[in-house]
Every structure is written in C-alpha cells, then in structure tokens.
N, C-alpha and C positions, 0 to 999 in steps of 0.2 A: 648533568641535567636529569631532573626527576622524571619518572615515567609519566606519560601523558594520561589525562583523563579522557573519557569519551562520553559525549552527550548526544544521543540520537533522538531527534524530534521528528515524529511522523504525523501526517494527516491521514485521512482515510478517504479514498476515492476522489482524489483531487486532479483535475485536468492539468496537464503540464503547463498550459499557457496562463494559468490564473495567479500570476505574481505581478504586482503592480509595476515593478521595475521594467517589465517587458510588455505590459498590457495596461493601457491608460484607462480601461474601463473599471479597474479595481484599485482599491487603496489598501496596501499591505506594507506600512512603513517599517515594520520589524523584519519581515522577510527581505524587504529592500535593503535593510541594513546588512543582513547576511550577504546579499549580492555584492554590496560595496566592499565588504570586508573579507570575502572569500571567493571561491571559484564556482561558477555556475556551469553545470554540465547540461548541454542542450539535447543530448541524445542518450538519456538514461532510460532503461527499460525494466519492467517487472518481469519475473520469470513465469508469472501466471496472473491473469487479470481478475482474480478473486482473492478473498482475504486469507483464509487459512493456509492455502498452499504457499503464497508469497511470504506471509509472516513467518512461516516455518523455514522458508529458504533464507530469510534475513538472518536468523539465528544459527542455522546449521551450515550455511555456505554450500548447500546442495540444492539441486533442482527437485521439484515435487515428485518426479518419477523416481528419485533416489531416496528422499527422506521418508516417503510413505504417506504424507498428508496430501493426497493427490487431488482432492476436491473438497468443496464445502460439505459438511456432514461427516468428515473423517477427522482423525486426530494425528498429531505428531506423536510417534512412540515415546513413552516417558524416558526411555534409556538413551535417547538421541544425544549425540555429541553436539554441544552448542558453544558459541563464542562466549556466552556468559559463564558457562562451566569452565572453559579454559582460562578465562581471566580470573575467575574465582579461585581456581587452583593456584594461580600465580600471585595471589595476594590482593587482588582487586576486590572492592565492594561492588556488588551488582544488584540492580533494582529495575523494576518495570512499574510504571504508574500509568493507568488508563486501560486501553484495550489490549488484550492478549490475543484471544481467538485462536489458540493453538488446539483447542478441543471443541467439540460440537455442543449444540443445545440439547440434542438427544443423547441417550445412552442405552446400553444393553448390559446384561450381566457379563457378557464377554468383553464388552468395550465400555467400561464406565468413563464418565467425564466429569471433571471438577468444574467445568463450565456449563453443565447441563442446567436445564430450567429448574429442576428441583434443587440443585446445589447452589445456584446463584442467589436463591432466596433463603438459604440457611444462614442467617446473619450471625448466629452464635458461632457457627463453624468458622466463618471468616474473621470474626473478632479475635479469635485465638490462633488463626492460621500462621504457621511459622516455618513451613517446609520450603526447601529450595525447589523452585518451579522452573524447569528447563534451564537451569543455570543461573536463575535470578534468586539471589539470597533473600531479597525482600520484594514482595509484590503488593500493590494496592490496585484492585481491579474493579471493573464493572463490565456489563454486557449490554448490547442494544445501542441503538442510535436515536437521538432525540427522545421522543416520548414512548419508545417501544417497551413492551411489557417485560422484556428480558432484563431490564435494569435491576441491579442488585449489588451484592458483594460489598466491597469497601466504600463505594460511592454512597450507598444508602446509609451505611453507618455514619459517614461524614455528614450527610444531610441532617440526620437526627442530632448529631453533635452540634451542628450549626443552629439548632432550634427550629428546623423546618419540619414541624410535626405533621404538616399536611402534604408531605411530599407526594403522596399518592394522587393528589389532584392533578399532577403534571404528567402522569403516565397513563397509558390505556389499559383496559381490562385484559387479563384478570388481575394484574398487579395493582392497577390504579383505576381512576374513575374519569379520566379525561375523555372528551368526545373524540372518537377515533376518526371522525370525518373532518376534524379541524385542520385547516391548512395555513401555512405560512407564519402566523403569529403563535409562538409558544408562550403561554402565560407564565412560565417559570421565571422568577426574578433572576436577573443576571448573576447576582451574588451566589445563587444556588446552582448555576449551570455547571455541567461537568468540566467545562474549560477552566473555571475558577478552581474547582477541586484539583484538577491535574496540576495547574500551576502552583497552587499552595503546597501540595504534597511534594512535588518535585523540588521546590525551593527549600522545604524543610529538610529533605535529604541532602541537598547541597550544603546547607548550613551544618548538618551533622557531620558530613564528610570533611568539611573544612575544619571544624572544631577538633575532630579526632585525627586530623592529618592523614586521611585515607585517600588513596587513589580510587577512582570509580569508573564504572560503566553504567550509565543511567539512561533508560529509555523513557521519554515522555511521549506517550502514545495517544494522540487525540482521536476522537470519534468523528469529528466533522471534516469536510462538508458532505459526508455520506447522507443521501436522502433517508428519511423524509425531509422535505424542504421546510424546516421549522427553525425559527430563531426568536429569541426574546426581544422585547422592545429595547432600544429603537432600531436594532440591527435588521429586523425584518423589513424596515422601510428605508434603509440607508441608501439603496439604489433605486433609481427610477426605472421601472420595467420598460418604458418606452425608449430608454436610452441604451439598452443592452442589445448586443448583436445576437440574433437567433440563428444558429446554424440550421441547415436544411438538407433535403434530399435532392440530388440532381436527377432530373427525369431519365428513367431508363438505366440508372447505374447498377441496380440489382439484377438486371436482365442477364448479365454475364457472371453473376456470383452464384455460389452454391445455393440450393433451394431454400434453406432456412432463412436466408436474408429476405427474400421476397415474402415469405410467410409473415414476417414482422409487420408488413405494410397492409395486411388484411385486418379487418375489424374483428373477425372471429376466426383466427387461424387454428388449424388442426396440427398440433405438434405431437400427435400420438405416436408417430413413427420414431420420434426421438425420446420417447418416455420408456426407459428400460428399468430403472431402479424403483420407479413409483414415487420418487421424491421430486420436489421442486428443482428445476434447473434454471439457472440465471438466464434471463433474456428470452426464454421460450414463452412468449405471450405477444399480444398485439402491442405495437409501438405507435399506433395511430394516435395522434394528439392534436390538440387545438394550439396553434402557434401563439395565440394571444395569451392563453393560460400558461404556456411554457415561458413566456416573457417574465411573468411573476415568479415562476419557479427559479429561473436563472438569477433574477434579482435577489431572491432570498439565498440562493446558493452562494452568490458573491458576498452577501451579508454574513453568512456563516463563516466564510473564509476570513473576512475582516475581523470578526469577533475572535476567532481562533488566533489570528495574528496579534491581537491585543495581549492575549495571555502568553503567547510565545515571547512577546516583548518583556513581560514580567520575569520570565525565566532567564532570558538573556541579560536583563538588567541585574538580577540577583547574582548571576554568575560573575559579572564584572564587579559588583559591589564587594563580593567576597574575595576578590583578587585571584579568581580561578580561571579567568578567560584566556590568559596568555598560554596556559599549559593544558588547554582542553580542546580536543578535536570535536567540533560541532558539525553534525550532518543533519540537514533537513531534507526529507523526501516524503513520498506517499507510497502506500502499498500497491496501488494501481491507479489507472486513470478513470475517466468518466465520459459518458456521452449525454448531452442534453440537446438533442436535435440533430447532431452530426449524422449524416447519412440516413436521416429519418429515424434514428434510434434514440431511445430515452432511458435505456438501462444497460448495464454490463451484460455480457454473455459471450457466446462463441463468435465474436466479431472482432477480428484482430487488427483493427484500425490503430493508427498511431494514437488516437484519442484515448484508447483504453490501455495500450501497452506502454506508452511513454509516461514518465513521471517527472515532476519537478525534482531537482537534485542540486543541492548547494553544500559545499564543504568549506568550513572555516577553521584554520589552524594558524594563528598569528606567527609570522616569521618563517613558516614552512610552506604554507599554501599561498600562492600569489593572490593578493587582494585585488578585487575588481576585475578579475579575469573571467573569460568564458572559454569553454572547450567543447568541440563537437566530437570528441573521442567517445566511442561506445562504452557505456557503463551498464552493468546489471546489478540489481539488488542482491543477487547471489554472491557478488563480490565483496559485500560489506564485511562479512565475518572474517575472511582471510586478510582483508586489508587492515582491519582493526588490530588483529593479532600481530601482523607484521609491524605496524607502527608502534605497538607496545613492546617490540623486541622479542616476541615469542615465535616459535616455529609454528607453521600452519599445518594442522593435521592432514595426513594424506587423504582422508575420507572427504575433505572439503574439495569441491570441484569448481567453485568460483576461483577467480584469480586475484592476486595481490595487485591492487591498483595504486599503491602508495607513490610509485615513481611518476605516475600521471598526475595524481593529486598535487604533488609538490613541484610540478612543472619541469621535471628533469627529462621526461619522455612525453612525446606528443600523444601517443596512443599505444595500447597493448592489444586490445581486441580488434579482430577484423570481422567479427560477427557476434550477434547475440541470438539466443534461442528462447522462445516463449512457448510454454506448454499450456494446454487447456484440456483437461480430461474430465468432463462433466459426468459422463455416463460410461460404464465399462467398455462398451464397444460402439454404440451408435453416435456418440459425440466425443471424439478423441482427436485432437488436432495439435499440430506443432507449426510454429512459425520460425523461419530463419531470416534474419535481417543482417545485411552488410551495409557498407557505406552508401550504396545506391539502391539496391533492390530488396524487396520483401517477398518471400515465398511461403505460402501456407499449404500444408498437406493434411489430408484427413485419413484416418484409419479405415482401410477397406473401401475407399471411395476413389473414383477416377477424376472427380472434380477437385478444384483447388483455387488458389489465388496467387497472382503474380502482379506486383506493382513496381513501376519505375518511380522511385521517390524523388528523383531529380526532375524528371519531366512532368510528373503527376503527383505533386506533394499532397494533394487532396484525396488521393486514392479513389478516384472516380472510375478509371478505366482498367478493369481487370484484364490482364494480358495472357491469362492461363491458356486460352484456346487460340491465341493469335498466332497464325503460321509464321509471321515474321519474327516472333520471339521464341520459336521452338528451340533454337540452339541455346539461347540464354537460359530457358527453363531447364534444359538438360544439364547445363553446367551448374546451375544453382541446386538442382536435385543432388548432383554428385557432391557438391560442397556441403549440403545439408547432411548427407549420409556421413561424410567425413567428420562433421561437427558432432554428430550424435556418437560416433565411435570415440571421438576424442574426449568426451566428457564422462566416460566411464570412471567411476571412483576406484582407485587402486590403493587399498588400505595399507599395503606394505610393498616394498620393492622386491624384485626377484633376488633371492639370496643364494641360490645354487642351481646347478644344472638339472637336478631332479629331486 
C-alpha cells in the first residue's frame, strides 16, 4: 500500500453546529457528503479561540504557550518544527492555499513579518516567492476577510490574471475604493471570489501531484465565514432572515461570571483595565446589538458557509476524478468557533463558551475510517500534526505535545483523551486564561484572579449557570483544579528522553 495523501480543508470562525447534516437551517451538500463518507467528531476543540495561535498549533502539534505565537499580533518562530516540514523531509510534496496567518499584519525591525501590510501588497515579491514557508514547499496566500484592505499576495495576482482589472472596487481603503459601510451584499462577481481562487489553485496542485506521481500534504484554507458578513449574489439572499434562529442572552446569566462578561452588555463599556499592550483585544467592546439586524447577519453567515461548501465540493470532486480519493485522508475543520448572539455576544474574545471553543470536525479515509459514523471522543486541533505523521508511518517528534488520534479515527479505540485544554492569552498579564474540559465539566481559570467559571455540561449544556462560587460544587471545583494542574504538568514538551543518571 502506498503512503497516504493528506488534504486538510479548513474554514475560519465557523460555529460547530453549522453543517446541514445536523442543522436543517443550512444547506451544505458537500460537507454532508463528508459526513456520510467519514467520521464526525462532535466534541472537537481548538487550543485557542483566535487565528494565529490555533493555526500555529495545527502545524506544530504544540499549544500556543509552547510554540510561541501566543496571541494575535505575534508570529510563529520561523525555525519551528512543523508537520509540513516533517512530511517534506520524508518525500511528500507540501502546499498551503489560502489563509496562513502565521505572522502578523504589523512588523518591527526585530520582528519582521512576511504577512505584514507592507509585504502583502508587494506583488512582485509574491510573484517570484519560492521559499519553504513553515514546512510548506509551495504557498499561494492572501490576507484579510471579505473586502478588508489586507487583501493581497497571490490572490491579487490571480485576480489580475483572470482579467479583473478593477479588483480594487471590491475592497475598502486604502487598498481599494469600496464603501466601508456596505453590508451583506459584496458586489464582487462570484467567479472572482477567493473561494473560487482557493478551489482552482488547490485543484491545479492536485492535478500536478497526480501527473507527477507524488504523495502530498495539501491545506486548502478558506477565509469564510469569518465576518464581515458579506457574500456575492445570490448567496447574500439565500437564507430568509426571518427563518433563522437568533441565539440570545439569558437574563442574569452574566451576574455570576467574571466582570468582563457584563461589560460586553453595556453600550459604552470601559475595558481600560484590560488594556495592557495598547493594541486591539478581541471581544473587548460593546456587544449590544439589534436582534433584527443580527437576523440578517446570521442569514448572510449561513450564505457564506453554503458558498464555501460549493467550492469545497469542487475540490472533493476533482480529488475523485483524479482517482486520489481512496488513498487520501481528508480532514475538514475550522480554526475556532463563533458567536452570533450566543450569551449576548457577537464576536470572539475571552469567553470560553462551547460556541467559541468547539469546531466542526470530519475525517474521511475510505476503508480505514468508518463511514457515516459519529464519535463524542475528545479531539483537539493540536492533535492533527502527530496524527498525520503517525498515519504516514513516521515517528512523531518528541516536541509535539498533541496526541496521535489515529486509533480513534479508524474506530479501533473509542477515546484517547480524558480532557482538552484551551488557552487564551490576549494580554501579558491582565487577560490570560485557561480552560480545562473533560467529559462532563468545564473549568476556566484566570491568571492572578480569584474568579473563574465552572459549568456542568451534562446538566447545563447551554452554559448559563456558572457554578464557580456555588458551595455545593466546591468539592467538584477542587478536584477539577487538581486535574487541571496535572494536565498542565502533563503537556510539558520533552524534546529528548532521559539517557543517563547525570
């Protein structure tokens, strides 16, 4: 048997419930196809509910506190050991198409960034770029979501190659000229949408690997459905806003939560006490919103998912047409979740609800992974790198602290994890939290704070009743605190074994 290929398909900021096979509000026929042909994991978690830390964990098999890209605005060290690098050394072809976000939009002399605002618009640089990027032998990249000004790199080169000379009309200043106040309908023709670009370039690489008889690790990294809520016609009108469910806030639920939760429900909150670095921190703003306006946002969010699903289908179709599907491990997931009204919240931040920490997660590997199966075994995106390497028949580097989930994926074991840990270190000291989740409970602790969160996910799956200060759950909290400490000690990377007494 030849070595397997790996096709990783990711969305950005997709709520775990937004797959049509499990949610009749949405239509996602191609993700539904993966559900039928693979195994769906209903309790998969990100290691951090923001982009750079989790994306870096996906390729390093380490937690953000270990690989160094600890928050947005930082970068993964260029010399990091990655799954792509290990597979490349073993003879695989490796590529990433779409969003990387391993490095920040800003840069300094000490910390330059290839994904900085200046660099993403240096189109001649990207036209001839041929370096290995974090283990990816070939990259075709862009930055920004929907009409954001950070658009650039290979996507803009592709737009010009497609004859889209007026591409700046579809993006906001200073890159483009589109009205920054426009909502919901994105005037860009669908054929120029970055989903079309990602699918086309992914399929071109699949064809190249097939013709050259190469095994591959290929990451198709979609930007949607990350807000802004913008979609081209007719996808912006695909869903009726009056037919969507609008999540909401239970009265008084934040009364028992840490103080930053209640601040989000003020029209003009003062988050000054949490502003340490001076930079933007996700979620530190008012989340007060008009539920009727949110209906339209949700409808467009669903449309963005369905549009993305169409182009995921084009990739899956081409994989089959090329005769590669039977020997390719396909994983679909998202880098983190999303809130669109849940608990009164409308953006990601230091709010470790299931909505933000859990992600959709499907694995297909014909003949090895049971088809049409579901599993509630705990999964973490930090496990992807070691599991890929194990399936490829390679040893897992000791520096990777995720676990090899291959025996769970193939149905030979029901579960391997008894917990997951999610980190969120937005500011050096004033916003640094960790969440420990096991089969039943979720515990969140804050650096130098006596408050926290404790939820019984069996009795309170909606996470409305914070039990942190509940006297009846003191013993449970103490046990979970100890288990969390053990879990932190247990994830220390040991880059080599002990080889002598001294």
